C-alpha positions as CSV (number, residue, x, y, z in Angstrom):
1,M,0.3,0.5,-0.1
2,A,3.2,2.0,0.5
3,Y,4.8,1.8,-2.7
4,R,1.0,2.4,-4.8
5,I,0.8,5.7,-1.9
6,K,4.0,6.7,-3.4
7,K,3.2,6.1,-6.9
8,I,-0.4,8.1,-6.8
9,S,1.5,10.8,-5.2
10,E,3.8,11.0,-7.6
11,S,0.8,13.0,-10.0
12,F,-0.3,15.6,-7.6
13,D,1.6,18.8,-7.8
14,I,3.9,18.3,-4.5
15,L,7.3,19.9,-4.3
16,G,10.2,17.7,-2.4
17,D,10.8,14.0,-1.8
18,F,8.7,11.1,-0.6
19,V,9.9,9.7,2.7
20,S,6.8,7.4,4.2
21,S,3.0,7.2,4.6
22,A,0.5,5.6,7.5
23,A,-2.6,4.8,7.9
24,Y,-4.0,7.6,9.2
25,G,-7.7,8.6,11.8
26,T,-10.8,6.5,12.2
27,G,-12.8,6.7,9.4
28,H,-14.9,3.6,7.9
29,I,-15.6,4.8,4.2
30,N,-12.2,6.1,2.6
31,D,-8.7,5.1,3.3
32,T,-6.8,8.1,4.5
33,F,-3.2,8.3,4.9
34,R,-0.2,10.5,6.2
35,V,2.5,11.4,4.1
36,V,5.8,12.8,4.6
37,Y,7.7,15.0,2.4
38,D,11.0,15.7,2.3
39,Q,10.8,19.7,0.9
40,G,14.8,21.4,1.8
41,G,15.0,19.1,4.7
42,T,11.7,19.9,6.0
43,E,9.5,17.4,6.8
44,V,6.2,18.5,5.5
45,H,3.1,16.0,5.9
46,Y,0.0,15.3,3.5
47,L,-3.1,13.5,3.8
48,F,-3.7,11.2,1.1
49,Q,-7.5,9.7,0.6
50,R,-8.5,6.9,-1.9
51,I,-12.3,8.0,-2.1
52,N,-14.6,4.9,-2.0
53,H,-16.7,4.8,-5.2
54,L,-18.8,2.0,-3.8
55,V,-20.6,4.4,-1.3
56,F,-19.7,7.9,-3.1
57,K,-20.9,6.8,-7.2
58,N,-19.4,10.1,-9.1
59,P,-16.0,11.0,-7.7
60,P,-15.4,13.8,-10.3
61,Q,-18.5,15.1,-9.0
62,L,-18.0,14.7,-5.3
63,M,-14.5,16.4,-6.0
64,E,-16.1,19.4,-8.0
65,N,-17.8,20.0,-4.8
66,I,-15.7,19.8,-3.1
67,E,-13.2,22.5,-4.8
68,R,-16.2,24.5,-5.3
69,V,-16.4,24.5,-1.2
70,T,-13.0,25.1,-0.2
71,T,-12.1,27.6,-2.6
72,H,-14.9,29.3,-1.9
73,I,-14.6,28.9,2.0
74,T,-10.9,30.0,1.8
75,D,-11.6,33.3,0.0
76,K,-13.9,34.5,2.7
77,I,-10.7,33.8,5.0
78,K,-8.5,35.4,3.2
79,E,-10.6,38.5,3.3
80,Q,-10.7,38.4,7.2
81,Q,-7.0,38.3,6.9
82,L,-6.7,34.8,9.2
83,D,-4.8,31.9,8.3
84,A,-6.4,29.8,5.6
85,S,-4.4,26.8,5.3
86,R,-5.6,26.1,8.9
87,R,-9.1,27.1,8.9
88,A,-10.0,25.4,5.7
89,L,-9.4,22.3,3.8
90,C,-6.5,22.9,1.0
91,L,-6.7,20.4,-1.9
92,I,-3.4,19.8,-3.8
93,K,-4.6,19.9,-7.5
94,N,-3.3,17.1,-9.8
95,R,-0.6,17.3,-12.2
96,D,-3.0,18.3,-15.0
97,G,-5.1,21.0,-13.2
98,S,-7.8,18.5,-11.6
99,A,-8.1,18.3,-8.1
100,Y,-8.4,14.6,-7.6
101,G,-6.0,11.6,-8.9
102,Q,-6.4,8.1,-10.6
103,D,-3.8,5.1,-9.4
104,D,-3.8,1.7,-12.0
105,E,-6.6,-0.1,-10.6
106,G,-9.1,2.7,-11.1
107,N,-9.5,4.5,-7.8
108,Y,-9.9,7.9,-7.1
109,W,-7.4,9.9,-4.9
110,R,-6.9,13.2,-3.4
111,S,-4.8,15.3,-1.3
112,Y,-5.1,18.2,1.4
113,I,-2.3,20.2,3.0
114,F,-2.1,18.4,6.8
115,I,-3.5,20.8,9.5
116,E,-1.1,21.1,12.1
117,Q,-1.1,21.3,15.8
118,A,-4.8,20.5,16.0
119,Q,-7.0,17.5,16.1
120,T,-10.7,16.2,16.1
121,Y,-11.8,14.1,19.4
122,D,-13.9,10.7,18.9
123,V,-15.9,11.4,22.3
124,L,-16.4,15.0,23.3
125,Q,-14.7,15.8,26.6
126,N,-16.6,18.9,28.0
127,D,-19.4,21.0,26.9
128,R,-16.7,24.2,25.6
129,Q,-15.6,21.2,23.1
130,A,-19.5,20.9,21.9
131,Y,-19.9,25.1,22.0
132,Q,-16.7,25.0,19.5
133,A,-17.6,22.2,17.2
134,A,-21.2,23.9,16.5
135,R,-20.2,27.1,16.2
136,A,-17.6,25.7,13.8
137,F,-20.1,24.0,11.6
138,G,-22.4,27.4,12.2
139,E,-19.6,29.4,10.5
140,F,-19.4,26.5,7.8
141,Q,-23.0,26.9,6.8
142,K,-22.4,30.9,7.1
143,E,-19.6,30.9,4.2
144,L,-21.4,28.7,2.3
145,A,-24.2,31.1,1.9
146,D,-23.6,32.9,-0.6
147,L,-22.0,30.2,-2.9
148,P,-22.4,30.9,-6.3
149,S,-24.8,28.6,-8.9
150,P,-24.9,26.1,-9.7
151,R,-26.5,24.3,-7.4
152,L,-24.4,21.7,-5.9
153,H,-24.2,18.1,-6.8
154,E,-26.4,15.5,-4.3
155,T,-23.2,12.9,-3.4
156,I,-25.9,10.6,-1.7
157,P,-29.6,11.5,-3.1
158,Y,-32.1,11.8,-0.5
159,F,-29.6,11.0,2.2
160,H,-31.4,12.9,5.5
161,H,-34.7,12.6,3.2
162,T,-37.0,11.2,6.5
163,P,-40.0,10.0,5.0
164,K,-37.5,8.3,1.9
165,R,-36.1,6.3,5.0
166,L,-39.7,5.8,6.0
167,E,-40.8,4.3,2.5
168,A,-37.5,1.8,3.3
169,L,-38.7,0.7,6.2
170,E,-41.6,0.2,5.6
171,A,-41.0,-1.9,2.3
172,A,-38.6,-3.7,4.9
173,I,-41.6,-4.7,7.0
174,R,-43.3,-5.5,4.1
175,N,-41.4,-8.0,2.5
176,D,-39.5,-9.4,6.2
177,S,-36.9,-10.9,4.2
178,H,-35.1,-12.8,6.8
179,G,-37.9,-13.5,9.2
180,R,-37.2,-10.8,11.4
181,V,-40.0,-8.5,12.1
182,R,-41.1,-10.3,14.9
183,N,-38.1,-9.8,16.6
184,A,-38.4,-5.8,16.4
185,Q,-42.1,-5.1,16.6
186,R,-41.7,-2.7,19.9
187,E,-39.3,-0.8,17.4
188,I,-41.9,-0.6,14.5
189,D,-44.5,0.0,16.6
190,F,-42.4,3.1,18.1
191,V,-41.7,4.6,14.4
192,M,-45.0,3.9,13.2
193,A,-46.3,6.2,16.2
194,R,-44.0,9.1,15.3
195,R,-44.6,8.7,11.4
196,D,-46.6,12.1,10.9
197,E,-43.6,14.1,12.1
198,T,-41.4,12.2,9.5
199,A,-42.3,14.4,6.6
200,R,-42.2,18.0,8.7
201,L,-39.3,19.5,7.8
202,I,-39.9,18.6,4.0
203,E,-43.3,19.9,4.2
204,L,-42.3,23.2,5.3
205,N,-39.2,23.7,2.8
206,A,-41.8,22.7,0.0
207,A,-44.0,25.6,1.6
208,G,-41.2,28.0,1.5
209,D,-40.6,28.5,5.8
210,I,-37.4,26.6,5.6
211,P,-34.7,27.3,2.7
212,E,-32.3,24.8,1.0
213,R,-28.9,25.9,2.1
214,V,-25.8,24.1,1.5
215,T,-24.9,21.5,4.1
216,H,-22.6,19.1,5.6
217,N,-25.0,16.3,6.2
218,D,-22.6,14.1,8.4
219,T,-22.1,16.4,11.4
220,K,-20.3,14.0,13.9
221,L,-18.8,16.6,16.3
222,N,-15.5,14.6,15.7
223,N,-15.7,16.2,11.5
224,V,-14.1,19.4,13.3
225,M,-10.6,20.4,14.3
226,L,-10.0,22.2,17.0
227,D,-6.7,23.5,18.1
228,D,-4.3,22.1,20.6
229,Q,-3.3,25.4,22.1
230,T,-6.6,27.4,22.6
231,G,-9.3,24.1,21.9
232,E,-11.3,26.8,18.6
233,G,-13.3,24.8,16.5
234,I,-10.7,26.0,13.6
235,C,-11.5,23.4,10.4
236,V,-14.5,21.8,9.2
237,I,-13.5,18.7,7.6
238,D,-15.1,15.2,5.8
239,L,-16.8,17.1,2.5
240,D,-17.8,14.4,0.9
241,T,-21.2,14.6,2.0
242,V,-21.6,18.7,1.3
243,M,-24.5,19.3,-0.9
244,P,-28.0,20.9,-0.7
245,G,-29.9,19.8,2.5
246,L,-31.5,21.8,5.2
247,V,-29.6,23.0,8.2
248,H,-31.5,21.1,10.7
249,Y,-30.1,18.0,9.0
250,D,-26.7,19.3,10.6
251,F,-27.4,20.6,13.7
252,G,-29.8,17.6,14.3
253,D,-27.2,15.0,14.0
254,M,-25.0,17.3,16.1
255,V,-27.2,16.5,18.8
256,R,-27.8,12.8,18.0
257,T,-23.6,12.1,17.8
258,G,-23.0,14.8,20.7
259,T,-25.1,14.7,24.0
260,S,-25.4,11.2,24.4
261,P,-23.1,9.6,26.7
262,A,-23.4,6.3,25.7
263,A,-21.7,4.6,22.7
264,E,-24.1,4.4,19.7
265,D,-24.7,0.5,20.4
266,E,-25.1,0.3,23.9
267,R,-27.2,-2.1,25.0
268,D,-28.0,-1.2,28.7
269,L,-30.3,1.6,27.5
270,S,-30.2,3.3,31.2
271,K,-26.9,4.9,29.6
272,V,-28.9,6.5,27.1
273,H,-30.0,9.8,27.7
274,M,-29.5,13.4,26.4
275,R,-27.5,15.4,28.5
276,F,-29.4,19.2,28.4
277,N,-25.6,20.6,29.6
278,M,-24.4,18.9,26.4
279,F,-26.8,20.8,24.1
280,E,-27.2,23.9,25.8
281,A,-23.1,24.2,24.5
282,L,-24.3,23.2,20.9
283,L,-27.3,25.4,20.7
284,R,-25.1,28.3,22.1
285,G,-22.1,27.5,19.6
286,Y,-24.1,27.2,17.2
287,I,-26.5,30.1,17.1
288,S,-23.4,32.2,17.8
289,S,-22.4,31.8,14.1
290,A,-25.3,31.1,12.5
291,G,-28.0,33.1,14.2
292,K,-27.7,36.2,12.3
293,F,-28.4,34.5,8.8
294,L,-31.4,31.9,9.8
295,M,-35.1,32.4,9.0
296,P,-37.5,32.2,12.0
297,A,-38.6,28.7,10.9
298,E,-34.9,27.6,10.8
299,L,-34.2,28.5,14.3
300,E,-37.4,27.3,15.9
301,Y,-37.4,23.8,14.8
302,L,-33.6,23.3,16.1
303,P,-34.7,21.4,19.0
304,F,-37.3,19.4,16.8
305,S,-34.4,18.5,14.3
306,G,-32.4,16.5,17.2
307,K,-35.7,14.2,17.5
308,L,-35.4,13.8,13.7
309,I,-32.5,13.0,12.8
310,S,-32.0,10.5,16.0
311,L,-35.6,9.0,14.6
312,E,-34.2,8.5,11.3
313,I,-30.8,6.7,11.7
314,G,-32.9,4.8,14.4
315,M,-34.8,3.9,11.3
316,R,-31.8,3.0,8.7
317,F,-30.3,1.2,11.6
318,L,-34.0,-0.9,12.0
319,T,-34.5,-1.4,8.0
320,D,-30.7,-2.7,7.7
321,Y,-31.8,-5.2,9.9
322,L,-34.6,-6.4,8.7
323,E,-33.0,-6.8,5.5
324,G,-30.1,-8.5,6.9
325,D,-27.5,-6.1,7.5
326,T,-26.2,-5.2,4.0
327,Y,-24.9,-1.4,4.8
328,F,-23.9,-0.7,8.2
329,K,-20.9,-3.4,9.5
330,I,-22.0,-5.7,12.2
331,H,-20.0,-7.3,15.0
332,R,-22.6,-9.7,16.8
333,D,-26.1,-10.7,15.8
334,G,-28.7,-8.1,16.8
335,H,-26.3,-5.4,16.2
336,N,-28.3,-3.4,13.8
337,L,-31.0,-4.0,16.3
338,D,-29.5,-2.7,19.3
339,R,-28.0,0.4,17.7
340,S,-31.7,1.2,16.4
341,R,-32.7,0.8,20.0
342,T,-30.1,3.1,21.6
343,Q,-31.4,5.7,18.8
344,F,-35.1,5.4,20.2
345,K,-33.9,5.3,23.7
346,L,-32.3,8.8,22.8
347,V,-35.3,10.3,20.8
348,E,-37.7,9.5,24.1
349,S,-34.8,11.4,26.0
350,I,-35.4,14.5,23.8
351,E,-39.0,14.5,23.7
352,Q,-39.5,14.5,27.1
353,Q,-36.3,17.9,27.5
354,M,-38.3,19.5,24.1
355,E,-39.8,22.2,26.6
356,Q,-36.8,22.9,28.1
357,M,-35.3,22.9,24.7
358,M,-37.4,25.0,23.2
359,K,-37.7,27.4,26.5
360,L,-33.8,27.8,26.2
361,L,-34.1,28.7,22.1
362,K,-36.0,31.3,23.0
363,E,-34.2,32.9,25.1
364,L,-30.8,32.3,22.7
365,R,-32.7,33.4,19.6
366,P,-31.5,36.4,18.1
């Protein structure tokens, strides 16, 4: 693999001599490597990624999105006279001028400047980190609010379209291809009791109350780099799913991934709950950067979005369980069913605190 990376690196416009490469990060979709170059006696680092073309069917379109987004953000940062090399992903162009390269097997590769003295956290250690991550995602949306036409490509169509996810679940229930419906009736009933809520954001968008925007769509809180010295959220990463969407997809997934202390597949559901202090930190951080450009209905439905996205992801886990575990990797029998139960327990916790969440929003909204 190191030899292959060395070979593909030769097609990128990087000065110096290739020294070494090593696997980097904890991502499950793309293959990522930290690559070392010797540039005049100085060790310089780059990030190389193989794009998973089984998940992302059209890598050239995906890279067109990323090139447009990173260029736009970089220009905005430079206008503020800040260091764009640490606050935006910086693509290294291929020697032919494109934003990606291909190896002899047809794999698609990209390269970024490695951001030094900053890191991501799989588990947030305190509410200050939650605040900084949410502020960074809000800033990311704000910077892209005026991205010129044309519309970005949809790298995964209907990725956060909750009614489509409900349709897929209902089809899996009807087909019952693996005879598992009987094991999941309680979870199915949980979803069906809330089916009328699944289309709420889509309907508001269709009515013109909530606009389509450029959104990240995968706002796990480890997709923000935090500065080692200051703790500031400086750079949003993992831009494969940046495409048209609703701001609630981003904020909702922040709530889903950042407020519960339990693992996503925790079997002891007594450990699963929404920590209100973490929700407050997320809301404060997000509104501090995004609040001024959001429309009233966008603000109003921020608390609801945490519930909806948690329900949606739970539906996806449940659908995969019923269909025989074909999408999400599993490590034990019933793994996806356990994951769905964790999400649905978080939904219940959010519902129980919704009044308090709305009260906080009223206090914070601009």
